[in-house]
mmCIF file of the N, C-alpha and C atoms, coordinates in Angstrom:
data_MODEL
# 
_entry.id   MODEL 
# 
loop_
_atom_site.group_PDB 
_atom_site.id 
_atom_site.type_symbol 
_atom_site.label_atom_id 
_atom_site.label_alt_id 
_atom_site.label_comp_id 
_atom_site.label_asym_id 
_atom_site.label_entity_id 
_atom_site.label_seq_id 
_atom_site.pdbx_PDB_ins_code 
_atom_site.Cartn_x 
_atom_site.Cartn_y 
_atom_site.Cartn_z 
_atom_site.occupancy 
_atom_site.B_iso_or_equiv 
_atom_site.pdbx_formal_charge 
_atom_site.auth_seq_id 
_atom_site.auth_comp_id 
_atom_site.auth_asym_id 
_atom_site.auth_atom_id 
_atom_site.pdbx_PDB_model_num 
ATOM 1   N N  . MET A 1 1  ? 0.822   -1.180  0.000  1.00 0.00 ? 1  MET A N  1 
ATOM 2   C CA . MET A 1 1  ? 0.000   0.000   0.000  1.00 0.00 ? 1  MET A CA 1 
ATOM 3   C C  . MET A 1 1  ? 0.876   1.259   0.000  1.00 0.00 ? 1  MET A C  1 
ATOM 4   N N  . HIS A 1 2  ? 1.887   1.298   0.838  1.00 0.00 ? 2  HIS A N  1 
ATOM 5   C CA . HIS A 1 2  ? 2.684   2.504   0.971  1.00 0.00 ? 2  HIS A CA 1 
ATOM 6   C C  . HIS A 1 2  ? 3.581   2.755   -0.238 1.00 0.00 ? 2  HIS A C  1 
ATOM 7   N N  . ARG A 1 3  ? 3.729   1.784   -1.112 1.00 0.00 ? 3  ARG A N  1 
ATOM 8   C CA . ARG A 1 3  ? 4.553   1.978   -2.308 1.00 0.00 ? 3  ARG A CA 1 
ATOM 9   C C  . ARG A 1 3  ? 3.745   2.486   -3.495 1.00 0.00 ? 3  ARG A C  1 
ATOM 10  N N  . ARG A 1 4  ? 2.471   2.680   -3.336 1.00 0.00 ? 4  ARG A N  1 
ATOM 11  C CA . ARG A 1 4  ? 1.593   3.137   -4.416 1.00 0.00 ? 4  ARG A CA 1 
ATOM 12  C C  . ARG A 1 4  ? 1.452   4.649   -4.372 1.00 0.00 ? 4  ARG A C  1 
ATOM 13  N N  . SER A 1 5  ? 2.557   5.359   -4.372 1.00 0.00 ? 5  SER A N  1 
ATOM 14  C CA . SER A 1 5  ? 2.486   6.820   -4.272 1.00 0.00 ? 5  SER A CA 1 
ATOM 15  C C  . SER A 1 5  ? 1.968   7.459   -5.555 1.00 0.00 ? 5  SER A C  1 
ATOM 16  N N  . ASP A 1 6  ? 1.818   6.678   -6.610 1.00 0.00 ? 6  ASP A N  1 
ATOM 17  C CA . ASP A 1 6  ? 1.245   7.219   -7.837 1.00 0.00 ? 6  ASP A CA 1 
ATOM 18  C C  . ASP A 1 6  ? -0.280  7.294   -7.769 1.00 0.00 ? 6  ASP A C  1 
ATOM 19  N N  . LYS A 1 7  ? -0.878  6.641   -6.798 1.00 0.00 ? 7  LYS A N  1 
ATOM 20  C CA . LYS A 1 7  ? -2.338  6.618   -6.634 1.00 0.00 ? 7  LYS A CA 1 
ATOM 21  C C  . LYS A 1 7  ? -2.782  7.661   -5.618 1.00 0.00 ? 7  LYS A C  1 
ATOM 22  N N  . GLY A 1 8  ? -4.020  8.068   -5.741 1.00 0.00 ? 8  GLY A N  1 
ATOM 23  C CA . GLY A 1 8  ? -4.611  8.988   -4.779 1.00 0.00 ? 8  GLY A CA 1 
ATOM 24  C C  . GLY A 1 8  ? -5.253  8.210   -3.637 1.00 0.00 ? 8  GLY A C  1 
ATOM 25  N N  . LEU A 1 9  ? -5.693  8.921   -2.648 1.00 0.00 ? 9  LEU A N  1 
ATOM 26  C CA . LEU A 1 9  ? -6.319  8.296   -1.485 1.00 0.00 ? 9  LEU A CA 1 
ATOM 27  C C  . LEU A 1 9  ? -7.622  7.597   -1.871 1.00 0.00 ? 9  LEU A C  1 
ATOM 28  N N  . ASP A 1 10 ? -8.383  8.191   -2.783 1.00 0.00 ? 10 ASP A N  1 
ATOM 29  C CA . ASP A 1 10 ? -9.617  7.555   -3.255 1.00 0.00 ? 10 ASP A CA 1 
ATOM 30  C C  . ASP A 1 10 ? -9.317  6.251   -3.990 1.00 0.00 ? 10 ASP A C  1 
ATOM 31  N N  . ASP A 1 11 ? -8.246  6.247   -4.772 1.00 0.00 ? 11 ASP A N  1 
ATOM 32  C CA . ASP A 1 11 ? -7.866  5.028   -5.492 1.00 0.00 ? 11 ASP A CA 1 
ATOM 33  C C  . ASP A 1 11 ? -7.470  3.916   -4.525 1.00 0.00 ? 11 ASP A C  1 
ATOM 34  N N  . LEU A 1 12 ? -6.713  4.261   -3.499 1.00 0.00 ? 12 LEU A N  1 
ATOM 35  C CA . LEU A 1 12 ? -6.332  3.262   -2.496 1.00 0.00 ? 12 LEU A CA 1 
ATOM 36  C C  . LEU A 1 12 ? -7.552  2.713   -1.776 1.00 0.00 ? 12 LEU A C  1 
ATOM 37  N N  . ALA A 1 13 ? -8.470  3.603   -1.439 1.00 0.00 ? 13 ALA A N  1 
ATOM 38  C CA . ALA A 1 13 ? -9.691  3.160   -0.754 1.00 0.00 ? 13 ALA A CA 1 
ATOM 39  C C  . ALA A 1 13 ? -10.481 2.208   -1.641 1.00 0.00 ? 13 ALA A C  1 
ATOM 40  N N  . HIS A 1 14 ? -10.543 2.512   -2.918 1.00 0.00 ? 14 HIS A N  1 
ATOM 41  C CA . HIS A 1 14 ? -11.278 1.653   -3.848 1.00 0.00 ? 14 HIS A CA 1 
ATOM 42  C C  . HIS A 1 14 ? -10.586 0.298   -4.024 1.00 0.00 ? 14 HIS A C  1 
ATOM 43  N N  . MET A 1 15 ? -9.259  0.299   -4.032 1.00 0.00 ? 15 MET A N  1 
ATOM 44  C CA . MET A 1 15 ? -8.505  -0.939  -4.242 1.00 0.00 ? 15 MET A CA 1 
ATOM 45  C C  . MET A 1 15 ? -8.560  -1.866  -3.030 1.00 0.00 ? 15 MET A C  1 
ATOM 46  N N  . TYR A 1 16 ? -8.470  -1.302  -1.839 1.00 0.00 ? 16 TYR A N  1 
ATOM 47  C CA . TYR A 1 16 ? -8.292  -2.126  -0.634 1.00 0.00 ? 16 TYR A CA 1 
ATOM 48  C C  . TYR A 1 16 ? -9.514  -2.211  0.272  1.00 0.00 ? 16 TYR A C  1 
ATOM 49  N N  . ALA A 1 17 ? -10.600 -1.556  -0.063 1.00 0.00 ? 17 ALA A N  1 
ATOM 50  C CA . ALA A 1 17 ? -11.758 -1.507  0.830  1.00 0.00 ? 17 ALA A CA 1 
ATOM 51  C C  . ALA A 1 17 ? -12.352 -2.887  1.084  1.00 0.00 ? 17 ALA A C  1 
ATOM 52  N N  . ALA A 1 18 ? -12.483 -3.692  0.059  1.00 0.00 ? 18 ALA A N  1 
ATOM 53  C CA . ALA A 1 18 ? -13.097 -5.017  0.232  1.00 0.00 ? 18 ALA A CA 1 
ATOM 54  C C  . ALA A 1 18 ? -12.230 -5.914  1.110  1.00 0.00 ? 18 ALA A C  1 
ATOM 55  N N  . VAL A 1 19 ? -10.927 -5.846  0.926  1.00 0.00 ? 19 VAL A N  1 
ATOM 56  C CA . VAL A 1 19 ? -10.014 -6.683  1.718  1.00 0.00 ? 19 VAL A CA 1 
ATOM 57  C C  . VAL A 1 19 ? -10.056 -6.265  3.181  1.00 0.00 ? 19 VAL A C  1 
ATOM 58  N N  . ILE A 1 20 ? -9.971  -4.975  3.429  1.00 0.00 ? 20 ILE A N  1 
ATOM 59  C CA . ILE A 1 20 ? -9.979  -4.486  4.809  1.00 0.00 ? 20 ILE A CA 1 
ATOM 60  C C  . ILE A 1 20 ? -11.324 -4.747  5.465  1.00 0.00 ? 20 ILE A C  1 
ATOM 61  N N  . ARG A 1 21 ? -12.411 -4.613  4.721  1.00 0.00 ? 21 ARG A N  1 
ATOM 62  C CA . ARG A 1 21 ? -13.736 -4.921  5.259  1.00 0.00 ? 21 ARG A CA 1 
ATOM 63  C C  . ARG A 1 21 ? -13.824 -6.389  5.668  1.00 0.00 ? 21 ARG A C  1 
ATOM 64  N N  . GLY A 1 22 ? -13.256 -7.282  4.860  1.00 0.00 ? 22 GLY A N  1 
ATOM 65  C CA . GLY A 1 22 ? -13.249 -8.699  5.201  1.00 0.00 ? 22 GLY A CA 1 
ATOM 66  C C  . GLY A 1 22 ? -12.447 -8.979  6.456  1.00 0.00 ? 22 GLY A C  1 
ATOM 67  N N  . TRP A 1 23 ? -11.286 -8.335  6.597  1.00 0.00 ? 23 TRP A N  1 
ATOM 68  C CA . TRP A 1 23 ? -10.478 -8.507  7.808  1.00 0.00 ? 23 TRP A CA 1 
ATOM 69  C C  . TRP A 1 23 ? -11.251 -8.040  9.032  1.00 0.00 ? 23 TRP A C  1 
ATOM 70  N N  . ILE A 1 24 ? -11.908 -6.897  8.919  1.00 0.00 ? 24 ILE A N  1 
ATOM 71  C CA . ILE A 1 24 ? -12.658 -6.358  10.058 1.00 0.00 ? 24 ILE A CA 1 
ATOM 72  C C  . ILE A 1 24 ? -13.797 -7.297  10.438 1.00 0.00 ? 24 ILE A C  1 
ATOM 73  N N  . GLN A 1 25 ? -14.520 -7.823  9.465  1.00 0.00 ? 25 GLN A N  1 
ATOM 74  C CA . GLN A 1 25 ? -15.609 -8.747  9.760  1.00 0.00 ? 25 GLN A CA 1 
ATOM 75  C C  . GLN A 1 25 ? -15.095 -10.018 10.430 1.00 0.00 ? 25 GLN A C  1 
ATOM 76  N N  . TYR A 1 26 ? -13.973 -10.534 9.951  1.00 0.00 ? 26 TYR A N  1 
ATOM 77  C CA . TYR A 1 26 ? -13.425 -11.752 10.534 1.00 0.00 ? 26 TYR A CA 1 
ATOM 78  C C  . TYR A 1 26 ? -12.969 -11.511 11.970 1.00 0.00 ? 26 TYR A C  1 
ATOM 79  N N  . TYR A 1 27 ? -12.141 -10.476 12.151 1.00 0.00 ? 27 TYR A N  1 
ATOM 80  C CA . TYR A 1 27 ? -11.590 -10.235 13.475 1.00 0.00 ? 27 TYR A CA 1 
ATOM 81  C C  . TYR A 1 27 ? -12.659 -9.801  14.479 1.00 0.00 ? 27 TYR A C  1 
ATOM 82  N N  . CYS A 1 28 ? -13.675 -9.086  14.044 1.00 0.00 ? 28 CYS A N  1 
ATOM 83  C CA . CYS A 1 28 ? -14.760 -8.714  14.960 1.00 0.00 ? 28 CYS A CA 1 
ATOM 84  C C  . CYS A 1 28 ? -15.515 -9.942  15.448 1.00 0.00 ? 28 CYS A C  1 
ATOM 85  N N  . ARG A 1 29 ? -15.593 -10.932 14.613 1.00 0.00 ? 29 ARG A N  1 
ATOM 86  C CA . ARG A 1 29 ? -16.366 -12.109 14.978 1.00 0.00 ? 29 ARG A CA 1 
ATOM 87  C C  . ARG A 1 29 ? -15.558 -13.118 15.797 1.00 0.00 ? 29 ARG A C  1 
ATOM 88  N N  . TYR A 1 30 ? -14.286 -13.338 15.431 1.00 0.00 ? 30 TYR A N  1 
ATOM 89  C CA . TYR A 1 30 ? -13.536 -14.426 16.042 1.00 0.00 ? 30 TYR A CA 1 
ATOM 90  C C  . TYR A 1 30 ? -12.407 -13.989 16.962 1.00 0.00 ? 30 TYR A C  1 
ATOM 91  N N  . TYR A 1 31 ? -11.845 -12.813 16.754 1.00 0.00 ? 31 TYR A N  1 
ATOM 92  C CA . TYR A 1 31 ? -10.644 -12.459 17.497 1.00 0.00 ? 31 TYR A CA 1 
ATOM 93  C C  . TYR A 1 31 ? -10.604 -10.946 17.694 1.00 0.00 ? 31 TYR A C  1 
ATOM 94  N N  . LYS A 1 32 ? -11.487 -10.440 18.548 1.00 0.00 ? 32 LYS A N  1 
ATOM 95  C CA . LYS A 1 32 ? -11.680 -9.004  18.703 1.00 0.00 ? 32 LYS A CA 1 
ATOM 96  C C  . LYS A 1 32 ? -10.446 -8.279  19.233 1.00 0.00 ? 32 LYS A C  1 
ATOM 97  N N  . THR A 1 33 ? -9.638  -8.939  20.032 1.00 0.00 ? 33 THR A N  1 
ATOM 98  C CA . THR A 1 33 ? -8.469  -8.261  20.597 1.00 0.00 ? 33 THR A CA 1 
ATOM 99  C C  . THR A 1 33 ? -7.404  -7.978  19.550 1.00 0.00 ? 33 THR A C  1 
ATOM 100 N N  . ALA A 1 34 ? -7.430  -8.657  18.435 1.00 0.00 ? 34 ALA A N  1 
ATOM 101 C CA . ALA A 1 34 ? -6.441  -8.430  17.381 1.00 0.00 ? 34 ALA A CA 1 
ATOM 102 C C  . ALA A 1 34 ? -6.880  -7.358  16.393 1.00 0.00 ? 34 ALA A C  1 
ATOM 103 N N  . LEU A 1 35 ? -8.088  -6.867  16.503 1.00 0.00 ? 35 LEU A N  1 
ATOM 104 C CA . LEU A 1 35 ? -8.595  -5.894  15.540 1.00 0.00 ? 35 LEU A CA 1 
ATOM 105 C C  . LEU A 1 35 ? -7.899  -4.538  15.688 1.00 0.00 ? 35 LEU A C  1 
ATOM 106 N N  . HIS A 1 36 ? -7.729  -4.059  16.889 1.00 0.00 ? 36 HIS A N  1 
ATOM 107 C CA . HIS A 1 36 ? -7.108  -2.752  17.088 1.00 0.00 ? 36 HIS A CA 1 
ATOM 108 C C  . HIS A 1 36 ? -5.684  -2.702  16.546 1.00 0.00 ? 36 HIS A C  1 
ATOM 109 N N  . PRO A 1 37 ? -4.804  -3.664  16.848 1.00 0.00 ? 37 PRO A N  1 
ATOM 110 C CA . PRO A 1 37 ? -3.465  -3.624  16.247 1.00 0.00 ? 37 PRO A CA 1 
ATOM 111 C C  . PRO A 1 37 ? -3.480  -3.679  14.720 1.00 0.00 ? 37 PRO A C  1 
ATOM 112 N N  . LEU A 1 38 ? -4.439  -4.396  14.161 1.00 0.00 ? 38 LEU A N  1 
ATOM 113 C CA . LEU A 1 38 ? -4.560  -4.453  12.708 1.00 0.00 ? 38 LEU A CA 1 
ATOM 114 C C  . LEU A 1 38 ? -4.896  -3.086  12.134 1.00 0.00 ? 38 LEU A C  1 
ATOM 115 N N  . LEU A 1 39 ? -5.836  -2.388  12.741 1.00 0.00 ? 39 LEU A N  1 
ATOM 116 C CA . LEU A 1 39 ? -6.219  -1.065  12.259 1.00 0.00 ? 39 LEU A CA 1 
ATOM 117 C C  . LEU A 1 39 ? -5.095  -0.053  12.462 1.00 0.00 ? 39 LEU A C  1 
ATOM 118 N N  . VAL A 1 40 ? -4.355  -0.181  13.539 1.00 0.00 ? 40 VAL A N  1 
ATOM 119 C CA . VAL A 1 40 ? -3.203  0.699   13.771 1.00 0.00 ? 40 VAL A CA 1 
ATOM 120 C C  . VAL A 1 40 ? -2.157  0.480   12.682 1.00 0.00 ? 40 VAL A C  1 
ATOM 121 N N  . ARG A 1 41 ? -1.936  -0.769  12.308 1.00 0.00 ? 41 ARG A N  1 
ATOM 122 C CA . ARG A 1 41 ? -0.963  -1.075  11.259 1.00 0.00 ? 41 ARG A CA 1 
ATOM 123 C C  . ARG A 1 41 ? -1.406  -0.495  9.915  1.00 0.00 ? 41 ARG A C  1 
ATOM 124 N N  . ILE A 1 42 ? -2.694  -0.589  9.606  1.00 0.00 ? 42 ILE A N  1 
ATOM 125 C CA . ILE A 1 42 ? -3.199  -0.016  8.358  1.00 0.00 ? 42 ILE A CA 1 
ATOM 126 C C  . ILE A 1 42 ? -3.004  1.499   8.360  1.00 0.00 ? 42 ILE A C  1 
ATOM 127 N N  . ASN A 1 43 ? -3.260  2.148   9.488  1.00 0.00 ? 43 ASN A N  1 
ATOM 128 C CA . ASN A 1 43 ? -3.049  3.598   9.575  1.00 0.00 ? 43 ASN A CA 1 
ATOM 129 C C  . ASN A 1 43 ? -1.581  3.956   9.413  1.00 0.00 ? 43 ASN A C  1 
ATOM 130 N N  . ARG A 1 44 ? -0.683  3.146   9.947  1.00 0.00 ? 44 ARG A N  1 
ATOM 131 C CA . ARG A 1 44 ? 0.751   3.404   9.768  1.00 0.00 ? 44 ARG A CA 1 
ATOM 132 C C  . ARG A 1 44 ? 1.146   3.303   8.303  1.00 0.00 ? 44 ARG A C  1 
ATOM 133 N N  . TYR A 1 45 ? 0.584   2.320   7.608  1.00 0.00 ? 45 TYR A N  1 
ATOM 134 C CA . TYR A 1 45 ? 0.860   2.208   6.179  1.00 0.00 ? 45 TYR A CA 1 
ATOM 135 C C  . TYR A 1 45 ? 0.333   3.426   5.427  1.00 0.00 ? 45 TYR A C  1 
ATOM 136 N N  . LEU A 1 46 ? -0.821  3.935   5.811  1.00 0.00 ? 46 LEU A N  1 
ATOM 137 C CA . LEU A 1 46 ? -1.371  5.121   5.161  1.00 0.00 ? 46 LEU A CA 1 
ATOM 138 C C  . LEU A 1 46 ? -0.523  6.363   5.445  1.00 0.00 ? 46 LEU A C  1 
ATOM 139 N N  . VAL A 1 47 ? 0.002   6.472   6.657  1.00 0.00 ? 47 VAL A N  1 
ATOM 140 C CA . VAL A 1 47 ? 0.889   7.586   6.983  1.00 0.00 ? 47 VAL A CA 1 
ATOM 141 C C  . VAL A 1 47 ? 2.168   7.475   6.156  1.00 0.00 ? 47 VAL A C  1 
ATOM 142 N N  . ARG A 1 48 ? 2.701   6.284   6.014  1.00 0.00 ? 48 ARG A N  1 
ATOM 143 C CA . ARG A 1 48 ? 3.896   6.086   5.201  1.00 0.00 ? 48 ARG A CA 1 
ATOM 144 C C  . ARG A 1 48 ? 3.615   6.420   3.736  1.00 0.00 ? 48 ARG A C  1 
ATOM 145 N N  . TRP A 1 49 ? 2.428   6.050   3.253  1.00 0.00 ? 49 TRP A N  1 
ATOM 146 C CA . TRP A 1 49 ? 2.039   6.382   1.885  1.00 0.00 ? 49 TRP A CA 1 
ATOM 147 C C  . TRP A 1 49 ? 1.987   7.899   1.703  1.00 0.00 ? 49 TRP A C  1 
ATOM 148 N N  . ALA A 1 50 ? 1.383   8.599   2.661  1.00 0.00 ? 50 ALA A N  1 
ATOM 149 C CA . ALA A 1 50 ? 1.259   10.054  2.565  1.00 0.00 ? 50 ALA A CA 1 
ATOM 150 C C  . ALA A 1 50 ? 2.634   10.712  2.591  1.00 0.00 ? 50 ALA A C  1 
ATOM 151 N N  . ARG A 1 51 ? 3.537   10.191  3.386  1.00 0.00 ? 51 ARG A N  1 
ATOM 152 C CA . ARG A 1 51 ? 4.880   10.767  3.454  1.00 0.00 ? 51 ARG A CA 1 
ATOM 153 C C  . ARG A 1 51 ? 5.646   10.539  2.161  1.00 0.00 ? 51 ARG A C  1 
ATOM 154 N N  . ASN A 1 52 ? 5.376   9.429   1.479  1.00 0.00 ? 52 ASN A N  1 
ATOM 155 C CA . ASN A 1 52 ? 6.028   9.190   0.191  1.00 0.00 ? 52 ASN A CA 1 
ATOM 156 C C  . ASN A 1 52 ? 5.390   10.000  -0.935 1.00 0.00 ? 52 ASN A C  1 
ATOM 157 N N  . LYS A 1 53 ? 4.114   10.255  -0.839 1.00 0.00 ? 53 LYS A N  1 
ATOM 158 C CA . LYS A 1 53 ? 3.405   10.950  -1.918 1.00 0.00 ? 53 LYS A CA 1 
ATOM 159 C C  . LYS A 1 53 ? 3.595   12.463  -1.864 1.00 0.00 ? 53 LYS A C  1 
ATOM 160 N N  . TYR A 1 54 ? 3.481   13.035  -0.689 1.00 0.00 ? 54 TYR A N  1 
ATOM 161 C CA . TYR A 1 54 ? 3.514   14.489  -0.553 1.00 0.00 ? 54 TYR A CA 1 
ATOM 162 C C  . TYR A 1 54 ? 4.842   14.937  0.055  1.00 0.00 ? 54 TYR A C  1 
ATOM 163 N N  . ASN A 1 55 ? 5.521   15.817  -0.664 1.00 0.00 ? 55 ASN A N  1 
ATOM 164 C CA . ASN A 1 55 ? 6.830   16.284  -0.198 1.00 0.00 ? 55 ASN A CA 1 
ATOM 165 C C  . ASN A 1 55 ? 6.731   17.074  1.095  1.00 0.00 ? 55 ASN A C  1 
ATOM 166 N N  . TRP A 1 56 ? 5.627   17.773  1.320  1.00 0.00 ? 56 TRP A N  1 
ATOM 167 C CA . TRP A 1 56 ? 5.502   18.586  2.524  1.00 0.00 ? 56 TRP A CA 1 
ATOM 168 C C  . TRP A 1 56 ? 5.288   17.740  3.774  1.00 0.00 ? 56 TRP A C  1 
ATOM 169 N N  . LEU A 1 57 ? 5.042   16.439  3.616  1.00 0.00 ? 57 LEU A N  1 
ATOM 170 C CA . LEU A 1 57 ? 4.907   15.539  4.768  1.00 0.00 ? 57 LEU A CA 1 
ATOM 171 C C  . LEU A 1 57 ? 6.108   14.617  4.930  1.00 0.00 ? 57 LEU A C  1 
ATOM 172 N N  . ARG A 1 58 ? 7.055   14.684  4.010  1.00 0.00 ? 58 ARG A N  1 
ATOM 173 C CA . ARG A 1 58 ? 8.141   13.702  3.962  1.00 0.00 ? 58 ARG A CA 1 
ATOM 174 C C  . ARG A 1 58 ? 8.932   13.625  5.260  1.00 0.00 ? 58 ARG A C  1 
ATOM 175 N N  . ARG A 1 59 ? 9.270   14.736  5.837  1.00 0.00 ? 59 ARG A N  1 
ATOM 176 C CA . ARG A 1 59 ? 10.100  14.737  7.046  1.00 0.00 ? 59 ARG A CA 1 
ATOM 177 C C  . ARG A 1 59 ? 9.298   14.978  8.329  1.00 0.00 ? 59 ARG A C  1 
ATOM 178 N N  . HIS A 1 60 ? 7.978   14.881  8.222  1.00 0.00 ? 60 HIS A N  1 
ATOM 179 C CA . HIS A 1 60 ? 7.124   15.212  9.368  1.00 0.00 ? 60 HIS A CA 1 
ATOM 180 C C  . HIS A 1 60 ? 6.123   14.088  9.640  1.00 0.00 ? 60 HIS A C  1 
ATOM 181 N N  . PRO A 1 61 ? 6.526   13.044  10.353 1.00 0.00 ? 61 PRO A N  1 
ATOM 182 C CA . PRO A 1 61 ? 5.588   11.943  10.600 1.00 0.00 ? 61 PRO A CA 1 
ATOM 183 C C  . PRO A 1 61 ? 4.393   12.358  11.451 1.00 0.00 ? 61 PRO A C  1 
ATOM 184 N N  . ARG A 1 62 ? 4.589   13.240  12.398 1.00 0.00 ? 62 ARG A N  1 
ATOM 185 C CA . ARG A 1 62 ? 3.471   13.668  13.234 1.00 0.00 ? 62 ARG A CA 1 
ATOM 186 C C  . ARG A 1 62 ? 2.473   14.486  12.422 1.00 0.00 ? 62 ARG A C  1 
ATOM 187 N N  . ARG A 1 63 ? 2.979   15.334  11.549 1.00 0.00 ? 63 ARG A N  1 
ATOM 188 C CA . ARG A 1 63 ? 2.096   16.124  10.688 1.00 0.00 ? 63 ARG A CA 1 
ATOM 189 C C  . ARG A 1 63 ? 1.316   15.216  9.747  1.00 0.00 ? 63 ARG A C  1 
ATOM 190 N N  . ALA A 1 64 ? 1.964   14.160  9.246  1.00 0.00 ? 64 ALA A N  1 
ATOM 191 C CA . ALA A 1 64 ? 1.279   13.207  8.369  1.00 0.00 ? 64 ALA A CA 1 
ATOM 192 C C  . ALA A 1 64 ? 0.182   12.465  9.130  1.00 0.00 ? 64 ALA A C  1 
ATOM 193 N N  . THR A 1 65 ? 0.433   12.130  10.381 1.00 0.00 ? 65 THR A N  1 
ATOM 194 C CA . THR A 1 65 ? -0.570  11.462  11.202 1.00 0.00 ? 65 THR A CA 1 
ATOM 195 C C  . THR A 1 65 ? -1.770  12.370  11.445 1.00 0.00 ? 65 THR A C  1 
ATOM 196 N N  . HIS A 1 66 ? -1.510  13.638  11.756 1.00 0.00 ? 66 HIS A N  1 
ATOM 197 C CA . HIS A 1 66 ? -2.604  14.580  11.983 1.00 0.00 ? 66 HIS A CA 1 
ATOM 198 C C  . HIS A 1 66 ? -3.385  14.821  10.687 1.00 0.00 ? 66 HIS A C  1 
ATOM 199 N N  . TRP A 1 67 ? -2.695  14.880  9.563  1.00 0.00 ? 67 TRP A N  1 
ATOM 200 C CA . TRP A 1 67 ? -3.360  15.068  8.280  1.00 0.00 ? 67 TRP A CA 1 
ATOM 201 C C  . TRP A 1 67 ? -4.310  13.898  7.996  1.00 0.00 ? 67 TRP A C  1 
ATOM 202 N N  . LEU A 1 68 ? -3.843  12.681  8.269  1.00 0.00 ? 68 LEU A N  1 
ATOM 203 C CA . LEU A 1 68 ? -4.684  11.505  8.049  1.00 0.00 ? 68 LEU A CA 1 
ATOM 204 C C  . LEU A 1 68 ? -5.891  11.500  8.984  1.00 0.00 ? 68 LEU A C  1 
ATOM 205 N N  . ARG A 1 69 ? -5.716  11.914  10.218 1.00 0.00 ? 69 ARG A N  1 
ATOM 206 C CA . ARG A 1 69 ? -6.843  11.989  11.161 1.00 0.00 ? 69 ARG A CA 1 
ATOM 207 C C  . ARG A 1 69 ? -7.881  13.003  10.727 1.00 0.00 ? 69 ARG A C  1 
ATOM 208 N N  . ARG A 1 70 ? -7.418  14.147  10.178 1.00 0.00 ? 70 ARG A N  1 
ATOM 209 C CA . ARG A 1 70 ? -8.369  15.155  9.706  1.00 0.00 ? 70 ARG A CA 1 
ATOM 210 C C  . ARG A 1 70 ? -9.181  14.626  8.539  1.00 0.00 ? 70 ARG A C  1 
ATOM 211 N N  . ILE A 1 71 ? -8.548  13.864  7.652  1.00 0.00 ? 71 ILE A N  1 
ATOM 212 C CA . ILE A 1 71 ? -9.263  13.315  6.515  1.00 0.00 ? 71 ILE A CA 1 
ATOM 213 C C  . ILE A 1 71 ? -10.244 12.229  6.959  1.00 0.00 ? 71 ILE A C  1 
ATOM 214 N N  . ALA A 1 72 ? -9.833  11.418  7.915  1.00 0.00 ? 72 ALA A N  1 
ATOM 215 C CA . ALA A 1 72 ? -10.704 10.331  8.373  1.00 0.00 ? 72 ALA A CA 1 
ATOM 216 C C  . ALA A 1 72 ? -11.916 10.900  9.068  1.00 0.00 ? 72 ALA A C  1 
# 
């Protein structure tokens, strides 16, 4: 996911939404304690993607995290 800096956020959402939805449904049903770390990992990948895509976020991981939270 983080290597797809040629794609926009909407494109990533369209590509990975079904897979992530399936993971959430599975973990919510069978293994709820593992769901939070999974979602944290997905957010880290999105922050890494944003830092690779946008030069103004490249050296600012905290700013990239706040930017992602505002969009979410």
